[in-house]
N, C-alpha and C positions, 0 to 999 in steps of 0.2 A: 199459150206460151209454155212449151214443155222444157222445164229446166231439170238438170241433174240435181240429185239431193244435195251435193256439196255446194253447188252454186246457189241453190234455193236457200240453204242455211246462211250462206255468206250475205245474201241480199237482206234476209231478215235481221241478222246481227248488225249489219250496217245501219239499217233503219232504226233499230232500238238504240244504238249508240248515238245517232243523230238526235233522237228524242230526248235522251239524257242531257244533251248539250243545249238544245233550243226550246225544250218543253214538249210534253206529250200531246197537248191539244193542237199545237202547231202542225205536228207530223200527222196526227190522226185526221186533221182537217184536209190535208193534202191527199191522203190515200183512201178516205172513207168512200168516195164515189166508185173506187175500183172494186168494192165489194159486189157491184152489179156487173162486173166484167163478164164477157162471154166465156172465158176460159176457166174451167173448174180449178185447174192447178194454180192459176194466178189468184183466184178468190181465196184458195186455201192459204197462199203465201201472205196475202193481205190480212186475213183473219189471224194468222199466227203472230204477225207483227203487232196487231192491235192488242191481242191477248197479252203478249209480253210487255207492251208499253203500259197497259192499265194495271197489270200485276205488279210492275215495278214502281210506277209513279202515281197510281191512283187515278180517279176520274174527277177530282175536285175542280180542275181548271177547264173542264169541258162545258161550254156555254150552251144556252137554250137551243139555238138553231143547229149547232153541231151535234147536240144530243139527239135531236129528231132525225138528222141524216144518219147518225150512227145506228140508232135502233132500227130505222127503216132498212139500212144496208145489211145489218146483222140478220134481221128476220128474213130478208130476201135470200141471203147466202145460205142460211140454215135450211130453208125450204127447197132451194134449188141444188143442194149439194149432190154430188155424184161420187160413187165409189165408197170404200170403207174408210175407217179412221175416225178419230174423235176430235179432229182439229176444230170443226165448226161447233161441236157440242161444248168443248172446253172454252172456246172464244165467247160463245153466247153466255155461258154461265158466268164467266169473269166479267163481261160487260154489265150484265144485270146486277150482279153483286157489287160491282164498283159504283154503279149509279145509286143503289140502295133505295131510299125513299123517293128519289126522283124518277124511278122506273114506274111509279104508280099509273100515270096516264097510258102506259103501253101494255099493262098487264092484261086488259080485256082482249086486246088483239093477240097477245102471246098465248093466252088461254084458248082462244078460238083455234089458233094454228095447232096447238098441242092436242086438243080434242079431235080435230080432223085427222091428225097424224096417228093418234092412238087407234083410229078406226081404219087405218090403211091396210091393204092386203099384204104389203111387203113387211115381213117380220123385222127387218133391220130398221125400217122407219119407225115401227111401233117401239122397238127397243130404245132408239135414240130419244123419242118423245118421253118415255118413262124415265130415262136417265136425266133428261133436262128438268123434269119435275123435281127430282131429288136435289138438283143444284139450286133451283130458284125458290123452293118452298120457304126458306128463311126470309127472303126478300118480300114474298107475298104476305107473310105474317107481319113484317115491319110496316108494310103499306096498309095493313088492316083489311086485306082482301080475303076474309075467312069464307065468304060465300063462293068465291071463285075456287078456293082450295077444296071446298066441299063438293063442288061439281066435278073437279078432277078426281078426287078420291073415290066418288061413287062410280066414275068411269073405270078407274083402275080396279075397283072391287069387282065390277062386272067382268073384267078380263082375267080374273084369277084362274079361269079354266084354260088359260093359254097353253098351246101344245108345244111351243118351242121353249126349252128350258132357259136359254140365254135371255129371251124376252121376259119370261116369267120372273127370273131373278131381278131384272130391272124394274118390273112392275112392283115387286115386293119392296125394292129399295125406295121407289117413289112413295109408296104407302108409308114406309117407315119414317121418311123425312116429314111427311105431312103429320103423322101421329106425334112426332117429336115436337113440332112447333105449335100445332093447334090444340093439343091437350086431349084428355080422355072424355071430358064432359061434352065438348062441342063437336066431337068427331062424327062425321057422316061417311059411311053408314055407322050405326052404333057399334061400340066395342063388342057387345053381346052377340051381334050378328057376324062380326068380322072374325073373331077367334075360331068358331067352329069351322069356318071355311079354310083356316090355316092348318088345322090339325092333320087332314089328309095330305097336305102339301109337304109336311115334315118327312113323309116317307119317300119323297122324290130323291133320287140318287145323285142329282147334279149338284156340284159343290157350291156354285153361286146361289142356287135356289135354297139350299140348306142353310147357308150362312145368313142370307138376308131374312129368311123365314124365322130362324131361331132368334135373331136380333129383334125382330118385330114382336115375336111372342114374349121374349124376355122384357122388352119395354112395357108391354101391356101388363105382364105379371108384376112389374116393379111399380107402375103408377096407376093402374086401373084394374086391379085384381077383383075388386068388389062387383064389377059389372058382369062377371062370368061365374057360373056355378062351380062348386068344388068338384063335382063329377067330371066336368069338362077339363078342369086342370089336371085331374088324375089321368084322364085319357091322354093329355099332352105329355105327362110324365113317362108313360109307357112308350110313346113315340120317341121321346128324347133319349131313352135308354139305348136304342139302336144307333143313335148318332154319336154315342160315346166311343164307337169304334171307327169313326170317320178318319180318313187319311190326313186331312188338313188340320193342323193344330188349332187354327182360329175357330173352326167349327166345334171342336171338342171343348175349347175354352168357353165358347158362347153357350154350349149346352150345359156345362157344369154351372156357370153363373145363373142360368135360367132356373136350374133346380133350386138354387138358393132363393130366388125371387118367389117361386111357386110355394116353397116351404114356408116362407114368411106370410104368404097370402092365406094358405089353408091350414097352417099348423104342420109341425114336422113329422107327426106320427105316421100318417099314411105314406108320405114321400119316403120316410126313413125305412119303412117296411119294404117298399119296392126296391130301394137301393141295397139293403142288407141281403135281400133275396138274390140280388145280382152278383153278390160276392161268390156265389157257388158256381159260376160259369167257368169254363176251362180257359177262355181266351184272356191272356194276360193284360193286353191294352185296355180291354173292357173293364177288368177289375181295377186297374190303376185309376182310370177316370172315375169309376164308381167311388173309390176311396176319397178322391179329391172332392167329389160332389157331396159326400157325407160330411167332410170337414167344413165345406162352405155352408151346408145346412146348419152345422153346429155354430159356426161363427154368426150366421144370420139370426138364428132363433135361440141363442145362448147355449153354452155347452151342456148345462144340466138337463136339457131336453133330449140330448143325443147320447151322452156317455153311458147312462144305465143300460140302454138297449144294446149299445156297442159292446160293453163289457159282458153282457149276457150272451151275446152272439159268440164270444170267444170260447164259450164252453162247448161249442159244437166241435166234435173231434175230427175236424177235416182241415187239412193243411192249408188249402187255398183260403178258406174262410178265416182262419186264425191269422194268416199273414195279411189278409186284407184288413182285418180289424186293427192290427198293429200299425199298418201303413196309414190307416185313417186317423188313428190316435196321433201319429207323428205329424201328419198334415194339420190336424186339429190344433196341437200345441204350437205349431209354426204360425198358424193364422191368428190365434187368440192372444199370443204374446203374454203380457203380464197378467191377463185374466186367469192364466193357468195356475196362479198361486192357490186358488181355492180348490183345485182338483188334483194337486200333487199326491196327497195322502190317499185319495180314492183310487188312483191308477197304480200305486206302488205294488200291491199284491199281484196285479196282472203282469207288471214288468218283471217282478221277481220270478214268476213262473216262466216267462219267455226267456229270461237270461240264463236259466238252468236247463232249457229244453235241449234235446239232442239235435234238433234240426238247426243247421247253421243259419238259415235265413231268418228263423225266429230270433236268434240272438242278434243278428245284424239289424233287423227292424227295431228291436228293443233298444239297441244302442242309438239308433236314429231318433227314437222318441226321447231318450234321455238328453240328447244334444239339444233339441228344441225346447224341452221342458226346462233344462238348467239355464239356458240363455234367457228364457222368458221370466224366470223367477229370481234372477240375479239381483241381490240387494234388497229382497223382499222378505227376509227372515225365514227362508225355507231351507236352511242348510242341512237340517237333520235328515229329512227324507232323501235329499240329493246325496248326502254322504252314505246313507244306507244303500242306495242304488249303486253308488260307486264301488262298494264292496263286492257286489254281485258282478259288476262290469269288469273289474280289474283282471280276473283270471282269463278273460278273452283276449288279452294283449298278445298272446302267442298264436293267434289264428294265422293261417297261411293264405287264405283266400283274399285277393286284393280288395274286393268290395267290402268284405267283413272287417279287415284290419283298418281300412280307411274309415268305416263307420265308427269303430271302437275308439280310434285315436281322436276323431272329431268330437266324440262324446266326452272323452277325458279332457280335451281342450275346453269344452263348454263347462265342465265341472270346475276347471281351473278358474274360469270367469266367475262362477257362482260361489265357490268355496275359498278362493284365494290360492295363490301358487304354493304357499307354505304346506298346505295339506297334501297336495300332489307330490311335492318334493319329498315328504316323509315316506310316501309310498314308493317313490322311485329310487331312493338312496339304497334300499336293500338289494337292488339288482345291478347297480352300476359297475360293481367290481366282482361280479359272479364268475366262477371258473369257466362256465360255458359261454362260448362266443355268441351263440344264438340268443341267449338270455340277455347278455350285455348289449347286443345291438338294439333290441327293442327298448330297453330301459334308457339307453343313451338317446334314442330317437325321441322318447317322451321328454327327457331332460332338455334336449335341444329345442323342442317345441316351446317349453316353458321359458327357456332362456331368451328366445326370440320374442315371446309374447309379454313377459313380465320380469325382465332381468333385474331391474332395481329392487323390486319387491322381494326377490329371492335372498338378498344379502342377509337380512335379519334372521333367516331360517337355516343358514348353513351351520353344520355341526361345529361345536367348539373343539379346537385342536390345541393341545398344550404347546407352549413355546419350547424350542430347542436351543442349543448353544448357537447354532448358525442362523436360525430364522425366528422371527417374531410373528406369531399367528393371531395374537389377541387384537381385537378391534375396540380400542378404548372409547372412541367417539360413539360407537354404537351402544356400548355399555352406559355411557352418560345418558343417552336418549331413553333407553329402556328403564 
């Protein structure tokens, strides 16, 4: 039955609406036998309707006999599917997850079908089988079928030499799901054998393979680092450095997070040495991701393990390295928040040097550091060093570069949060009525920022103006309070 897409969707929508009115089990009971229809298009339509019914209404009202018919039909439709698309895959995953613990009697049969399909010559069939493993692994764990999962994971492990990248990505996704639910100690093959096989796969240039492989390596580093030698982890670090320049943001983020897990596993020194060395490269995106990775290592392993090496690296008289260090310190204070109160005095000399540097980007990055630092230590009795840094920051308000002036004004706004608006008002009053229009514009911009952010708190700090014959400027109520 060849239906146009619009008609196809209309039929499915009507079926789902009917199920909402009379009950999901009633409608599934009427259409379940159609999963064995001769027409692949019709089977797809039935599967999509069942998928949407169970997704919306659950599978609680499906009784024993209907449950058997449903699983039999779903298995038949999945194995007999023709053409591309994930309709059968999605439907199978939803049905098994909907049944939950009740799927236990059918898992042996499902596993046999999966193992047979993983051994198929057709790459698309192998890919769908691996994708289905990723969807049903949580249910297999719920049913206590660890032995079946071990059989599947050993099969997936044997296929890590897969030549088709799409299929390899799905195999890694299946392994990742099994590792997530079965844990590190019970995993078959052992984690110590699995990770060395993943290291060369990290060099694969296919995005799906990269993303799933990094996620799997990161999960092992997070929960089972002790099963792998430190040397193997360092080998992974070097492979991950290349992935910091990946086009896809999810891959870069996963790589950066994995650095944090590895640093926690083997200590930050070796990982940090690798990352600091990477600040010398010319490619900007690589350096930016390296700075984020350094900050995550600092957050994971405590800042005192990273800051000394970072500040020492600032002494290298190279623009890229110094900018990378400043950006790392900025991300570091952003991530650690109020933990930064212990490190404000330590980084103050570095920021002083950066704020008086001739290079515009140095001053911009230093302003960014002050922004995160001031917001992190607000209310924690660190006003003195922040005020000291504000004195170095203030001359930069006349910058003309859009990025630089934006960073400086954000830093001043953060200092307002930390020091209170009264301090910043004292700084800005001196230029509000300056003869030069360009000077007035910047000072009024700062004043307007304060007015929007903390207008009631400014009242007490306005200068006293003597009364005149026409006007009274004294604020007697404020004097009572003071």
